[in-house]
Each structure stands twice: as C-alpha cells, then as structure tokens.
N, C-alpha and C positions, 0 to 999 in steps of 0.2 A: 504494500500500500504506500503510495507516495503523496497522497493528499486527503485531508479530512475537512469537511465543511459542516458547521453546526451553529447553534445559537445558545446563549446563556442569558440569564437575567442581568440587567444593568447593576453593577456593584454599588454597594454603599461606599461612602468615603473611607479612605484608609484610617482616618482619625476615629471613625466609629467602629472599626473592626478590631483594633488592637487596644488593649488596656495595659497601662504601665503602672506597676505597683512596686513596693519596696522589695518584693520577692522576684521580680522580673517582668517580662512582657508576656501577656496571655491573650488568646483570642477571646473576644467578647461574645455575648449572646447574639448580637447582630451578625458577627462574623460566622458563628456556627450555623445560624439560620440561612445565611447566604450560601454557605457550602452545601447545605441540605437542598436548597432550591436548585442549585446547579446540578447536583447529583440526580435529582428527579428529572430535570430537563434532558440531561445527557442520556439517562436510561430510556426516556421516551423516544429519543432519536436514534437509539441503538449505537451510540458512539463507542467504538472499541477502546479497551485499555491499551496503554502504550506497549505492553509486552506482546499484544496480539495485533497491534496496529502500526502506527507511524513511529519510527525511531530514528536515531542518529542526529545529524545536524539539521536544524529546522528553521523555517521562516514562518512568520505569523503576520497575517493581515486581519485587522479588526475594523469593522464599520460599527460605530457607536451611534445608536439612535436613543437619545436621552429621553427621560420621562418629562411629562409636562410639569413644570415647576415655576414658582414665582421668582425665585432668586436666579442669579446669573449661572450660566453653565460652569460646571467644574472643569478644572484643568484635565486635559486628556491623559497626562501621565499618571494622574491619580487613579485612573481606571485599571491600570496594568497590574499593580501588586495584588489586589484582591482577586481579580479574575484569574491570574496565572497561579496564585496559591491554591485557588479552588480547583483548577484543572489538575494540578499536581496531587492534591488531596484525593480527588475523585479517580485518579489513576489514568487520566487521558495522556498526560505527559509524565515522563520519569522525573524530570527536573527542568525548571525554567531556565537554567543555565545552558540548555541545549539550543536555545534560540540565538542564531547568529544575525537574524534580520527581523525587525519588528516595524510594521507600518500600521499606524492608527489614524483613523479619519472620523470626524463627526458628521453624521448625516442629519436629516430632518428629525424633528421631534416625533417620537413613536406614537402615532395616533391609535394604533391597534393594540398596543401593550402599555397600559397605564404607567407601569413602573420602568419602562424603557427596556432596551435589549441590546446585546452585543452579538453581531454576526462575526464568526471567526472562520478563518481558513488557515490550516496548518499544512505546510508543504515540506517535504523532504528536500533538502538542498543538495546539489551536486557537490561532491567533495573535490576540492582543487588539488592538483598534484603537489605533493610536498606539504600538505596541510598538517598542522600539529595534532589534529584529532583523529 
C-alpha cells in the first residue's frame, strides 16, 4: 500500500489536550475524548494499522475544514500535534517522526460537520539513493 486517504474530526487546541502538573505532563479528558472520536472514525472507514498498511518514509497532506466559530481561526500548526498523536495512538502510523513532508491547507468552513474535519492523505515517499533511513 502506498497511499491512504481518510478523515478525522477537527482537533481541539493543543492547550486543551495537555495538562501540566507538578508530576509532569498528562493528556486531559478533552485529549482522551478526541483520541476516542478519531478511533471511531478510523474504524468506520476501515483505515488499516501501520503494520498492515502504509510504512516507511511518509508524506502527509491535510485539508482542514474548520468548525463554525465566532473567534478567529486557529493557527494551522496547532492542528498537527493533536491529530498526529491521535493517529499514532490509534495505530495508523508507527511514529510521526516518519513524516518527511507535511503540507497543510485551510479550506472553507465545514458546513456538513458542525465541529469541523481534517481530510488526510498519507503517501509512501520514494527513498532517495544514499538516504540515511
């Protein structure tokens, strides 16, 4: 398999996903709920786990359709951490360190999905001669 296309829910802010305490950094209830939502969407679409699907050096393209909201749009880079962590947690990717290329673009507000959506395409990249990996 050299390409996967699927969608996941629009992620909450990174500031809402992680909790900093005197004992360390932990995933919040919001973060756990987001991971669960992603897992459900991925199962519904029959997205394979990385060990049976796409592996190696990867490229990622994201089309972000934000939710309807009253405040300004969030920074696009804020979308990456939560969504990539969820994909890793759900087993779609082994590790987000395998991405050598990431392209993210904001589309129109998602009219059909109240909370917004991310459309993702993961592609296996050609390994260049003499590549360190």
